N, C-alpha and C positions, 0 to 999 in steps of 0.2 A: 538545505534541500538541494543545493547546487550539484552535488555528485551522486545523488541517490536516484536509483531507477527501480522500476517494477521488477520484482523477482521472478515473475512469470514471463512477461513479454520483453523485458529489458528496455522498455521505453523510459526515457528520462522523466523524472517528476518535477523538473525545474519549470516553474510557471504554472503548475497545476493548481486549480482552485481547491481541490480536495483529494485526499488519498486515504488509503486504509493501511493499518499496521496490525500485525498479528500480536495478540496478547501473550502468546507463548514464546515463539522463536524470534519475534521482532522483525519478521519479513515485511517488506513494503509491497503494496499492490495498487495499481491505478484503478480508476472507477470501472473501466471496461473489463478488467480481469478479476474484479472483486466478486467473492462468493460469501456465503454466510460463515464459512469456516476456512481456515488456512489450507492451502494446497499441500503443504509440507507436513505440518504437525497436527492438523485438524482442530486447533484452538480457535476461539472466536476472534473476529476482526473488529477493530475499533476504527471509527471514522474520524478523520481530522480535517479541519478546514484551515486554509492558509489565510492569514489576515494581511491586508494591505497589499 
């Protein structure tokens, strides 16, 4: 997660407690940019939580 950033706002996801990833194109989104569907390919987003 250290070099990954939100594909919409480009905010780094380092230290984020949760993030969202597209099930189609694999784009990452932060919680504030998350929608029900991907901004790019309209596939559904899956929620991931960071452990530890």
